C-alpha positions as CSV (number, residue, x, y, z in Angstrom):
1,X,0.1,0.0,0.0
2,X,1.6,3.3,-1.0
3,X,1.3,6.8,0.5
4,X,-0.9,8.0,-2.5
5,X,-3.4,5.5,-1.6
6,X,-4.0,6.5,2.1
7,X,-6.4,9.1,2.9
8,X,-5.7,12.1,4.9
9,X,-7.7,12.9,8.3
10,X,-8.6,16.6,8.9
11,X,-8.5,16.1,12.8
12,X,-8.0,13.7,15.5
13,X,-9.6,13.8,19.3
14,X,-8.3,11.2,21.6
15,X,-10.0,10.7,24.8
16,X,-8.3,8.5,27.2
17,X,-10.9,6.1,28.8
18,X,-8.6,3.9,30.7
19,X,-4.9,4.2,32.0
20,X,-3.3,3.8,35.4
21,X,-3.8,7.5,36.3
22,X,-6.9,9.5,36.4
23,X,-8.0,13.1,36.5
24,X,-10.6,14.4,38.9
25,X,-13.6,12.1,39.3
26,X,-12.5,9.7,36.5
27,X,-11.7,6.1,37.4
28,X,-8.3,4.5,36.8
29,X,-7.5,1.0,36.1
30,X,-4.5,-1.1,34.9
31,X,-4.5,-0.9,30.9
32,X,-5.4,1.3,28.0
33,X,-8.5,2.4,26.2
34,X,-8.9,5.4,23.7
35,X,-11.9,6.8,22.2
36,X,-10.7,8.3,18.8
37,X,-12.9,10.9,16.8
38,X,-11.6,11.1,13.6
39,X,-12.9,13.8,11.0
40,X,-12.1,12.9,7.4
41,X,-14.2,13.4,4.2
42,X,-16.8,15.7,5.6
43,X,-17.6,12.8,8.6
44,X,-16.6,12.1,12.3
45,X,-15.5,8.6,12.6
46,X,-15.5,7.0,16.0
47,X,-12.9,4.1,16.8
48,X,-12.2,2.4,20.0
49,X,-8.6,1.4,20.4
50,X,-8.3,-1.2,23.1
51,X,-10.7,-1.9,26.0
52,X,-8.4,-1.7,29.2
53,X,-9.0,-4.7,31.5
54,X,-12.6,-4.0,32.8
55,X,-15.5,-2.4,31.0
56,X,-17.0,-0.7,34.3
57,X,-14.3,2.0,34.6
58,X,-14.7,2.8,31.1
59,X,-18.4,3.0,31.0
60,X,-18.0,5.3,34.1
61,X,-15.5,7.6,32.4
62,X,-17.6,7.8,29.2
63,X,-20.6,9.0,31.2
64,X,-18.5,11.8,32.9
65,X,-17.5,12.8,29.4
66,X,-20.8,12.9,28.0
67,X,-20.1,10.3,25.6
68,X,-21.4,6.7,24.8
69,X,-20.7,3.8,22.4
70,X,-23.5,4.1,20.0
71,X,-21.5,5.7,17.3
72,X,-18.4,3.6,17.4
73,X,-17.6,2.2,13.9
74,X,-14.8,-0.3,14.7
75,X,-12.6,-1.6,17.3
76,X,-8.9,-1.9,17.2
77,X,-7.0,-4.2,19.5
78,X,-3.5,-3.5,19.9
79,X,-2.5,-7.2,21.1
80,X,-4.1,-9.8,23.0
81,X,-3.0,-9.0,26.8
82,X,-6.0,-8.9,29.5
83,X,-5.3,-5.3,30.1
84,X,-6.1,-4.3,26.8
85,X,-8.9,-6.7,25.8
86,X,-10.7,-7.3,29.3
87,X,-13.3,-4.7,28.6
88,X,-14.4,-6.1,25.2
89,X,-17.2,-8.4,26.5
90,X,-18.7,-5.5,28.5
91,X,-18.4,-3.3,25.4
92,X,-20.2,-5.8,23.3
93,X,-23.0,-6.2,25.8
94,X,-23.4,-2.5,26.0
95,X,-23.3,-2.0,22.4
96,X,-26.0,-4.5,21.6
97,X,-25.1,-4.7,17.8
98,X,-22.6,-6.4,15.5
99,X,-19.3,-4.5,15.2
100,X,-16.0,-5.3,13.4
101,X,-13.0,-6.1,15.8
102,X,-9.5,-5.5,13.8
103,X,-6.5,-7.3,15.3
104,X,-3.8,-9.6,14.4
105,X,-4.3,-13.5,13.8
106,X,-2.6,-14.3,17.1
107,X,-5.5,-12.6,19.1
108,X,-6.5,-15.9,20.7
109,X,-3.2,-17.7,20.9
110,X,-2.4,-18.5,24.5
111,X,-0.1,-16.1,26.5
112,X,1.2,-16.5,29.9
113,X,4.2,-16.0,32.3
114,X,5.8,-18.7,34.6
115,X,4.9,-19.9,37.3
116,X,1.7,-20.2,35.3
117,X,-0.5,-17.2,35.0
118,X,-2.5,-16.6,32.0
119,X,-2.2,-12.8,30.8
120,X,-3.8,-13.3,27.1
121,X,-7.4,-12.7,25.6
122,X,-9.7,-13.6,28.7
123,X,-12.5,-14.6,26.3
124,X,-13.2,-17.4,23.9
125,X,-13.7,-16.3,20.3
126,X,-17.1,-18.0,20.2
127,X,-18.5,-16.2,23.3
128,X,-17.6,-12.9,21.7
129,X,-18.9,-13.5,18.4
130,X,-22.2,-14.6,20.1
131,X,-22.3,-11.1,21.3
132,X,-22.0,-9.5,17.9
133,X,-18.2,-9.4,17.5
134,X,-17.2,-9.6,13.7
135,X,-13.3,-10.3,13.8
136,X,-10.9,-9.2,10.9
137,X,-7.6,-10.6,11.8
138,X,-4.8,-9.9,9.5
139,X,-0.9,-9.2,9.6
140,X,-1.1,-6.6,6.9
141,X,-1.9,-2.8,7.4
142,X,-5.6,-2.1,7.0
143,X,-7.1,1.3,6.5
144,X,-10.2,1.5,9.0
145,X,-11.5,4.8,7.9
146,X,-10.0,7.6,5.7
147,X,-6.7,8.7,7.1
148,X,-6.6,5.7,9.6
149,X,-4.6,2.8,9.2
150,X,-3.2,-0.1,11.2
151,X,0.6,-1.0,11.2
152,X,0.1,-4.6,10.7
153,X,2.7,-6.9,12.1
154,X,5.8,-4.7,13.1
155,X,9.2,-5.8,11.5
156,X,11.8,-5.9,14.6
157,X,14.7,-4.1,13.0
158,X,16.0,-1.8,15.7
159,X,19.2,-3.1,17.6
160,X,18.4,-1.0,20.7
161,X,15.2,-3.0,20.9
162,X,16.7,-6.5,20.9
163,X,16.6,-6.2,24.8
164,X,13.5,-8.0,26.0
165,X,11.8,-6.4,29.0
166,X,9.2,-9.1,29.6
167,X,9.4,-13.0,29.3
168,X,6.0,-14.4,28.2
169,X,5.4,-17.8,26.6
170,X,3.0,-19.3,24.2
171,X,2.2,-22.7,22.6
172,X,3.3,-23.0,19.0
173,X,1.7,-25.0,16.3
174,X,3.3,-28.1,17.1
175,X,2.2,-28.1,20.9
176,X,5.5,-26.8,22.2
177,X,5.9,-24.0,25.1
178,X,8.1,-21.4,23.3
179,X,9.1,-18.0,24.1
180,X,6.4,-15.4,22.8
181,X,7.7,-12.8,20.4
182,X,4.2,-10.9,20.6
183,X,3.9,-10.6,16.9
184,X,0.4,-9.5,17.4
185,X,1.4,-6.1,18.8
186,X,-0.4,-3.7,16.2
187,X,-0.4,-0.1,16.5
188,X,-2.8,2.5,14.6
189,X,-1.7,5.5,12.5
190,X,-3.8,8.7,11.9
191,X,-2.5,10.6,9.0
192,X,-2.9,14.3,9.1
193,X,-1.6,17.4,7.1
194,X,2.0,17.4,7.5
195,X,2.4,14.1,9.5
196,X,0.9,11.2,11.4
197,X,0.0,10.5,15.1
198,X,0.7,6.9,16.1
199,X,-1.4,5.1,18.7
200,X,0.4,2.4,20.6
201,X,-1.1,-0.3,23.3
202,X,2.2,-1.7,25.0
203,X,4.9,-1.2,22.1
204,X,5.9,-4.9,22.5
205,X,7.3,-4.6,19.0
206,X,9.5,-1.6,20.2
207,X,8.4,2.0,19.8
208,X,11.3,2.6,17.5
209,X,10.3,-0.3,15.3
210,X,6.7,1.1,15.4
211,X,7.6,4.4,14.4
212,X,9.9,3.2,11.5
213,X,7.1,1.1,10.3
214,X,4.5,3.7,10.5
215,X,6.5,6.3,8.6
216,X,7.1,3.6,5.9
217,X,3.2,3.1,5.6
218,X,2.0,6.8,6.1
219,X,5.0,9.2,6.0
220,X,6.5,11.2,8.9
221,X,5.5,10.6,12.4
222,X,5.0,13.8,14.5
223,X,3.3,12.2,17.4
224,X,3.3,9.1,19.5
225,X,0.5,8.2,22.1
226,X,0.3,5.3,24.4
227,X,2.3,2.8,26.2
228,X,6.1,2.4,25.3
229,X,7.0,-0.7,27.5
230,X,10.2,0.6,29.1
231,X,9.3,0.0,32.6
232,X,12.1,-2.4,33.1
233,X,14.3,-1.0,30.4
234,X,18.0,-0.1,31.2
235,X,18.9,3.5,31.5
236,X,20.9,3.0,28.2
237,X,18.0,1.7,26.3
238,X,15.7,4.5,27.5
239,X,18.2,7.0,26.4
240,X,18.7,5.6,23.0
241,X,15.0,5.5,22.5
242,X,14.5,8.9,23.4
243,X,17.4,9.9,20.8
244,X,15.9,7.6,18.3
245,X,12.7,9.2,18.4
246,X,14.0,12.8,18.2
247,X,16.1,11.6,15.3
248,X,12.9,10.3,13.3
249,X,11.2,13.8,13.7
250,X,8.7,13.0,16.5
251,X,7.6,16.2,18.1
252,X,5.1,15.2,20.7
253,X,5.1,12.2,23.1
254,X,2.1,11.5,25.2
255,X,2.8,8.2,27.3
256,X,2.2,6.2,30.4
257,X,0.9,2.8,31.3
258,X,3.7,0.3,30.9
259,X,6.3,3.3,29.9
260,X,7.7,3.5,33.4
261,X,8.5,6.5,35.6
262,X,12.3,6.7,34.5
263,X,11.4,6.9,31.0
264,X,8.6,9.3,31.3
265,X,11.3,11.4,33.1
266,X,13.7,11.0,30.2
267,X,11.2,12.1,27.8
268,X,10.2,14.9,29.8
269,X,13.6,16.1,30.0
270,X,14.2,15.9,26.2
271,X,10.6,17.1,24.9
272,X,9.9,19.7,27.4
273,X,6.1,20.9,26.7
274,X,6.0,18.4,24.0
275,X,5.7,15.6,26.5
276,X,2.4,14.8,28.2
277,X,1.3,12.0,30.6
278,X,-1.7,10.0,29.9
279,X,-4.7,10.0,32.5
280,X,-8.1,8.7,32.3
281,X,-10.3,11.7,31.5
282,X,-7.8,13.7,29.5
283,X,-8.5,14.7,25.9
284,X,-5.7,15.2,23.2
285,X,-6.4,17.0,19.9
286,X,-4.5,17.1,16.8
287,X,-5.1,19.1,13.6
288,X,-2.0,19.2,11.5
289,X,1.8,19.6,11.7
290,X,3.4,22.5,9.9
């Protein structure tokens, strides 16, 4: 898919529905969920990106924001961990209609840590389909609405990100327990005039790799919003990540969840006012990058 075939959105509004921190009377939880409102082709398209680990706090936060789920066109799941998929059943019950769920083919593959604790998708596919979920699972980039496209499976090319910060396991096609590379880690790109905003779940693919892949798909990346999974990273990797995003032209960083305090402080030092922290109840708006 070439740049000329991808649409350009006019505006993006990101409402934080789930995050470890919360503003005012909003409820916090472990996980991420964003409600996106994208204006393109004279229409406003609503997309839900991830569903946290529980629907109740999200429903509460939506009410405080004066929002609901009735207008959501599609759901994009960044990966199969429970803190990004746990609210999906509650969403489907509240929605009460069919909706397309976009993710990677490994969405229902087992994922666990040792000693045994399952941390993957907490629901069976059949149960979710019975509530109206229509799964569209692909390794390739997919344009959801004009100007909004998934990264698809992200190539792991950065030497900086060869350092693993979490050890999880899965069962391969031959029934063997193997280290899980989390190939299902998918991000979302919103292409605006002058550059793109990239939304990440946990960046298990590596935020440098994600930005590289996004720029190949949709042109320069100017802002990254989401979790970066640097919470257990070395100081050297954190500094190298900040430097790499700077060199790639990223101008705004809005992060939290699994990023870790040390990494957030490093981004704050480097980006100054270009850094913001995620919190449930906060809303971030993007128009264009000039």
